[in-house]
Structures are given as C-alpha cells and as structure tokens.
C-alpha positions in Angstrom: 41.1 38.0 50.7 43.0 34.7 50.5 44.6 33.6 53.8 46.3 30.6 52.5 46.6 28.3 49.3 43.0 26.2 50.5 41.4 29.4 51.8 39.9 32.3 50.7 37.0 35.2 51.5 35.8 36.5 48.7 34.5 40.1 48.9 35.6 40.8 52.3 34.2 43.8 53.4 36.6 46.5 55.1 35.7 50.0 57.1 31.8 48.5 58.4 30.2 51.0 60.0 28.4 50.3 63.6 26.6 52.0 65.9 29.4 53.0 68.3 30.8 55.3 65.5 33.8 53.3 65.1 34.2 51.3 61.9 35.2 47.3 62.0 37.9 45.6 59.2 39.7 48.8 59.0 43.3 48.9 57.1 46.5 50.2 58.8 49.0 52.1 56.5 51.4 53.4 59.3 55.1 53.7 59.1 55.6 50.2 60.4 52.3 48.7 58.6 52.5 45.1 58.3 50.8 44.5 54.9 52.9 47.1 53.3 56.1 45.8 54.8 55.2 42.5 53.6 54.0 43.6 50.0 57.2 45.4 49.5 59.6 42.5 50.9 57.9 40.3 48.2 58.3 43.0 45.3 54.5 43.0 45.0 54.6 47.1 45.1 57.6 49.3 44.1 57.4 51.2 47.8 55.7 51.5 50.7 53.4 54.3 49.5 49.7 54.4 49.7 47.4 56.8 48.3 43.5 57.3 49.3 40.5 59.5 47.5 37.3 58.9 49.4 34.8 59.5 46.5 31.3 60.6 46.8 28.7 59.7 49.3 25.9 62.5 48.0 22.1 62.0 48.2 21.8 61.7 44.7 22.8 59.4 41.8 24.8 61.9 40.0 26.6 62.6 43.4 27.7 58.9 43.9 30.9 57.4 43.1 33.5 55.0 44.2 36.7 55.9 46.0 40.2 54.5 45.0 42.8 53.0 47.3 46.4 52.3 45.6 49.3 50.4 47.2 52.9 51.3 46.0 51.6 54.2 44.0 48.4 56.7 42.9 45.9 57.0 40.3 46.5 59.9 38.4 43.1 60.2 36.9 41.7 61.2 40.1 44.0 64.3 40.4 43.8 67.8 39.2 45.9 70.5 39.5 48.9 71.2 41.6 50.1 69.6 44.7 52.0 70.3 47.8 54.7 67.8 49.6 54.9 67.9 53.0 57.1 66.0 55.8 55.5 63.5 57.9 54.7 65.1 61.3 52.8 62.9 63.2 51.0 64.1 66.2 49.1 62.2 69.2 46.0 61.5 67.1 48.8 59.5 65.1 48.1 61.7 62.0 50.4 64.0 59.9 49.6 67.7 60.4 49.5 70.4 58.1 49.2 74.2 58.4 45.6 75.3 57.7 45.3 78.9 57.4 41.8 79.5 56.4 38.3 78.0 55.8 36.0 79.7 54.0 32.2 79.4 53.5 31.6 79.8 49.7 27.7 81.6 49.5 25.5 81.5 46.6 25.6 85.1 46.4 29.5 85.1 45.8 31.0 86.1 48.9 33.0 84.0 50.8 33.4 84.8 54.4 36.1 83.8 56.8 35.7 81.7 59.8 39.5 82.5 60.7 39.5 86.0 60.2 36.7 87.3 63.3 39.0 85.5 65.5 42.3 86.6 64.8 43.7 83.3 63.5 46.0 83.0 60.8 47.0 79.5 60.9 45.6 76.4 62.6 47.3 72.9 62.6 44.8 70.2 61.1 44.7 66.8 61.0 43.9 64.7 57.7 42.3 61.5 59.0 40.3 59.4 57.0 39.2 57.8 60.2 36.8 60.1 61.2 33.2 60.8 59.5 33.4 64.4 59.7 35.3 67.3 59.9 36.3 68.6 63.2 36.0 72.7 63.9 36.2 74.7 67.0 33.1 75.5 68.9 33.0 79.3 67.8 33.7 78.2 64.3 30.6 76.4 64.3 28.6 79.0 65.9 29.6 81.4 63.3 29.0 79.2 60.7 25.5 78.7 61.8 25.3 82.3 61.9 26.0 83.2 58.7 24.4 80.2 56.8 20.9 80.8 58.6 20.7 77.1 59.3 18.5 76.0 62.7 20.5 73.4 64.8 18.5 70.6 66.0 20.7 68.1 67.4 23.8 66.0 66.8 23.6 62.5 64.5 23.9 59.3 66.5 23.4 57.0 63.5 26.2 54.9 62.6 26.6 56.8 59.4 28.4 59.8 59.6 28.4 59.8 63.5 27.7 62.9 65.6 27.4 65.4 62.6 25.2 68.3 63.1 21.9 68.1 62.6 19.9 70.9 61.1 16.4 71.6 59.7 15.8 71.1 56.2 14.0 74.4 55.4 17.0 77.2 55.6 19.8 74.6 55.6 23.1 75.5 54.3 22.9 75.2 50.4 26.9 76.5 49.6 30.4 75.4 49.4 33.3 75.1 52.2 36.9 75.8 50.8 39.8 74.6 52.9 43.2 76.6 52.3 46.4 74.6 53.6 49.7 76.0 53.1 51.1 76.6 51.0 48.9 77.7 48.5 46.6 74.5 48.2 42.5 75.1 48.0 40.3 72.3 48.7 36.8 73.1 47.9 34.1 70.9 49.5 30.6 70.8 47.4 27.6 71.3 48.8 26.1 67.5 48.2 29.1 66.2 49.7 29.1 68.4 52.8 25.4 68.4 53.9 23.5 65.4 53.7 20.1 63.8 54.4 19.8 62.3 58.0 20.7 58.4 56.9 21.0 54.9 59.2 21.2 51.7 58.1 18.9 48.9 59.0 19.2 45.2 60.2 19.4 43.9 56.4 22.4 46.2 55.9 20.5 48.9 53.8 21.0 52.9 54.2 17.9 54.7 54.5 16.6 58.5 55.4 16.0 58.3 59.2 14.3 61.6 59.2 13.4 63.7 56.2 12.8 66.7 58.5 16.6 67.1 59.0 19.7 67.3 57.0 23.1 66.2 58.4 26.1 69.1 58.1 29.2 66.9 58.3 31.2 69.0 60.9 31.5 67.9 64.1 31.6 70.8 66.9 34.5 70.6 69.3 34.4 71.9 72.7 37.5 73.7 72.6 38.4 76.9 70.8 42.1 77.3 71.4 44.4 78.3 68.5 46.7 75.5 69.4 44.1 72.8 69.0 44.4 70.7 66.3 41.2 70.5 63.8 40.3 67.2 62.1 40.1 67.1 58.2 38.1 63.7 58.1 36.1 61.9 55.0 34.4 65.0 53.7 37.8 66.5 53.2 38.6 63.4 51.0 35.9 63.8 49.0 37.6 66.9 47.1 41.6 66.0 48.3 43.4 63.3 47.0 46.5 61.9 49.5 49.9 60.0 48.8 51.7 58.7 51.9 54.9 57.8 51.1 56.4 56.0 54.2 59.8 55.4 52.7 60.6 59.2 52.1 58.6 59.9 54.9 56.4 62.3 53.3 52.6 62.8 52.6 51.5 64.5 49.0 47.7 66.0 48.8 46.0 67.1 45.1 42.7 68.4 44.5 40.7 65.7 43.7 39.0 65.0 40.3 36.0 62.8 40.3 36.6 60.6 37.7 35.4 56.6 37.2 38.7 56.1 34.9 42.1 54.8 36.0 45.8 55.6 35.4 47.6 53.3 38.3 51.2 54.9 38.1 53.7 52.7 40.1 55.5 54.8 42.8 59.2 53.6 43.5 62.8 55.0 44.7 65.9 54.1 42.9 69.4 53.1 44.4 71.4 55.6 45.9 73.9 55.3 43.4 71.3 56.5 40.6 70.2 60.0 40.0 67.2 58.7 37.5 64.0 56.7 37.7 62.9 54.3 35.6 60.8 54.9 32.5 57.3 53.5 34.1 57.0 56.3 36.4 56.1 59.7 35.9 55.9 60.6 39.2 59.3 62.3 40.7 60.7 61.6 44.1 59.1 64.0 46.2 61.4 66.5 49.1 60.0 66.4 51.9 61.5 70.0 53.2 59.7 71.7 50.6 56.7 71.5 48.2 56.9 70.3 45.0 54.5 69.8 41.8 54.4 66.3 40.7 52.5 66.9 37.3 55.3 66.5 34.8 56.7 63.6 33.5 60.4 63.3 33.6 62.4 61.4 31.0 64.1 57.8 31.6 67.5 56.9 31.3 68.6 53.1 30.9 69.8 51.5 34.1 73.4 50.0 33.8 74.2 46.3 34.8 76.1 47.1 37.6 73.2 48.9 39.0 71.0 46.1 38.2 73.6 43.5 40.2 74.0 45.8 42.6 70.1 46.1 43.4 70.1 42.6 43.5 72.9 41.9 45.9 71.5 44.6 48.1 68.2 42.6 47.9 69.9 39.4 48.7 71.6 41.2 51.9 68.4 42.5 53.1 66.7 39.2 53.1 69.3 37.7 54.9 69.0 40.4 57.6 65.4 40.0 57.8 66.0 36.4 58.0 68.4 36.9 60.9 66.6 39.0 62.4 63.4 37.2 62.4 65.4 34.3 64.3 67.1 36.6 66.6 63.5 37.7 67.7 62.3 33.9 68.4 65.1 33.4 70.0 64.8 36.1 72.4 60.8 35.1 73.2 62.2 31.4 73.9 64.5 32.7 76.5 61.6 35.1 77.8 59.2 32.4 77.7 61.9 29.7 79.5 63.1 32.4 82.2 59.1 32.9 83.3 58.4 29.4 83.5 61.5 28.7 85.2 60.3 31.7 87.9 56.9 30.5 88.0 58.2 26.9 89.2 60.8 28.2 91.8 57.7 30.4 93.0 55.2 27.3 93.2 57.9 25.0 94.7 57.6 24.1 98.5 60.0 25.5 101.0 62.7 23.4 102.4 62.3 22.8 105.8 65.6 22.6 107.4 66.9 23.4 110.8 66.9 27.1 111.4 64.2 27.8 109.1 60.5 28.1 109.7 57.6 27.2 108.0 55.7 30.3 106.6 52.3 28.9 109.0 51.6 28.6 112.3 53.2 25.4 114.0 50.9 22.8 115.1 53.4 20.8 117.5 55.2 23.2 119.8 52.4 24.6 122.2 49.9 22.3 123.7 46.4 23.6 124.2 46.2 26.2 127.1 43.7 25.8 129.9 42.9 27.1 133.6 44.8 25.5 136.1 43.1 22.9 138.5 45.6 23.4 141.3 47.1 26.2 143.4 49.5 28.2 141.4 52.8 27.4 143.2 54.3 30.4 141.9 51.7 32.9 143.1 50.1 30.7 145.6 46.7 31.5 143.8 43.9 29.0 143.6 41.4 28.8 140.4 38.7 31.3 141.3 35.2 30.4 141.4 31.7 31.9 142.6 30.9 31.3 145.8 28.0 28.8 146.5 26.9 30.3 149.4 24.9 33.4 148.2 23.1 36.1 150.2 19.6 37.6 149.2 19.1 41.2 150.0 15.2 42.4 150.5 14.1 45.9 151.5 12.8 46.1 155.3 9.6 45.0 156.1 8.4 48.0 157.8 8.0 51.4 155.8 7.2 54.8 157.0 5.4 57.4 154.9 5.8 61.3 155.3 2.5 64.0 154.9 2.9 67.6 154.5 0.6 69.4 156.6 -2.7 71.3 155.4 -1.6 74.6 156.4 1.4 76.7 157.5 5.4 75.5 157.3 6.1 72.2 157.8 6.7 71.0 161.0 8.9 68.0 162.1 6.2 65.2 163.0 7.2 62.1 164.5 6.7 59.5 162.3 4.4 57.1 162.5 2.8 53.7 160.9 1.1 54.3 157.7 -2.6 53.9 157.3 -4.9 53.5 154.6 -6.8 56.4 153.6 -10.0 56.6 151.3 -10.2 60.2 150.2 -14.3 60.1 150.6 -14.6 58.7 153.7 -11.8 60.0 156.1 -9.4 57.3 157.6 -10.3 53.9 158.7 -9.5 51.9 161.7 -6.4 50.0 161.1 -7.0 46.2 160.9 -3.9 45.2 162.0 -0.5 46.2 161.6 0.7 43.7 158.9 -2.1 45.2 156.9 -0.7 48.8 157.3 2.3 47.5 154.7 2.5 48.1 151.0 
C-alpha cells in the first residue's frame, strides 16, 4: 500500500479475522466507493466495476486455492458456463437482492431433496454478500437439513474463523453438496469440501489450527425467522463456487458458476461513449443490459474508433475534470462557511450579557435587599413586640398525698370511704403505720 511517494506499507493485510466475527481492513466497493472513483478518474481502471471469487478454503491441500479480486474488469479464466445479469437492487443489508428459486441437497445416493418444496416456497429473496462467513437459512430449512443429512447438532461455532457456523459431530456429518438456484436459470453448486470443514480457530501467532477434531462445522447459520419475505444471505461459501461482477456504472450485477483455476486472463471492462455503438478490441465482454439476463461469454468484433470520437472523449474528460474541481472548491467553501458560522455562534453564546438599564442579570442580585433579621423594637404597624419565652416558669408536680382503693374479698363492691394507704405485708398482716409521711409512695 503506497500512501505517498515516500511512505508505503508492503504486504498490507486485508480482511483480518477477529474473535468478534467482524473482520478488519475490509475494502468498500459500493456505488460511491472512494477507491473506485479515484481509480476511474485517474484512468487506472476502465470503469467502476469489480469482480470477486472467494477461492477454495477446504481442509485438504487439493481443496485450497487463492481467490481473485479484479478492479475495472474480470478474470475470464475463473468463470464457466452461462451467466445472468440482474439490475442492482440494494436492500437494507446494503447488498443486491436476487431471486432464489430453490436450494437442494445433493446426496451421495444421487437424490436431490429440496429445502423449499416441503414449505411451499417457490421464491425467496437472497442477498449475495461476501462480508458474511456463512450461508444464512431459515430455521425450518436448517431443521430439515439436519433431518435429511442425519447429522447430530452440537452447538454454534464461536471461533474467529467461520464465526457462528453450525457444529455437528464428525461421525455422521453431512457428506453431500448443496445447490442454490437463482432466477433465471443459474445453478451454483457448492461442493462438500467447501461446505463442511473442520472446527478451525486461530492462535496467538496468527496460525490456523483444528480446535476440536470431534466436531465438523457446516458453514450454515440458522436464522430465527421462517417467513417467505425474510431474506436469506449467500455468504462466503456461496462465492467458493460463484463468480460475481458488479458494474457500478451500469448499476448491474453478473453471476457465473466459478471455475477453480490458478491461471489468469484479466479482461478490462469499460463503457463506450454514448454516440458509439461498438466497443474497443481489447475487451471481449459486451455491455450487460440491466433489465434482462445476458450471456457474456462470446466475443464481439470491434471497429475502429473515429478521430472525432477520440477528440470528443478528450474534451468530455477535461470538462468532467473541471466540473469535479469546481464541485470540490464549492464543497470546501461550504465547509468553511459552516465552520465560521459555528464559531460565531459559539462566541456569541459565551460572550457576557450587557448590563443596561431595564436589563436584569441572569443571577440573584447582591446589592438590592439587605439581610433580614427579627425587629428589636415594637412593630409600629401592628403594635407587637418581639415574642420571647418567659423567664418565670411554674413547675407542676403531682400532689403529695395519694389515696388507694381496694376491692372487698367477697360480694359485690360497695362504696368505701377513702382512707390513707398503709403498708401491708403479705405474710404477716397489716403493720401499724409509723407516721403519715411514711404511708406515701
């Protein structure tokens, strides 16, 4: 990666796996991709197109192969058979939707049971998205897949490789392929060595290793929903067998069945000026029609381009560059105006308030009301003196002499004259009172 004339990063890694499942250093090739826009403006690529093949990531060496990423064209050595081209139809997942008409399991006995037919499904929207490491299927489809394959489900994978794939026991793991049919008439068959892999993880040294040999990981993620309107996701396992070309200029996407090959045949893919009806001789890829499927396999003949067309292209390019510079200057001036307006607003907000006649400070005044205390003299308005507690106090006590009443031992109670209380001992009877003062409690 060359950042400038004096700074470069050799072998800069892309798409680094992490424990959270989200890779680092990914590239963005959306309809307004900065990278594609700059490359096309500089003339480094013929158009704002990109094509992708995942490659093979199987367990054995013979099932491993580097993938392919081409900007401004495609690799014809990586495709085979017919293809389809559909218009870009971006969804909420920021991917282009296609019509998936069926998903079939290709068993060893030659049968191909459908995962759509038992649920009466004829079409489900699919999202081809290389960002996801697995194929997302509805919950009912996954349950049917387990039933047909006879695999024993264990758990979900939480490793940084193939995050959240479905783990099954190694003994009895699914040994067939999976075919995904896309309208109109394209079948993508994923071989078993790319669909069912060991339970991988990555150690601290960045090396991949088998985490648990008793499990195998099926690169399918079970969705919680089952509705026909819920999109399924065609992740990286799909792109081990599918080759995709996205044309941001024509707003179209082309899919092939991928051909695993180590050879390369890079074909630039550009668009002629509007006044021309032919393409240059260096490209054998016709311009796809976004409204209907096309076949981009046969070469077409070329014709010479007139000098007027070349001059027109040059003038058009210069006009485009001038418009780009004007737009850039306008954008920077707009940013500067917004920044100055924000600074002015902030200064006016932080500036002190002017103190003029009739304008109150936004705080309690400190010089208008003296401290308030209780008056020392009689209030002339009400003729009231300050109230204080009296210094003369009367102490209240219980009377010194008390009387006690006793109930008779037999019969109803009769009135009895009150008499002074005498001290009584339970064992010996009444004692003679010593004095009247001793009879008090």
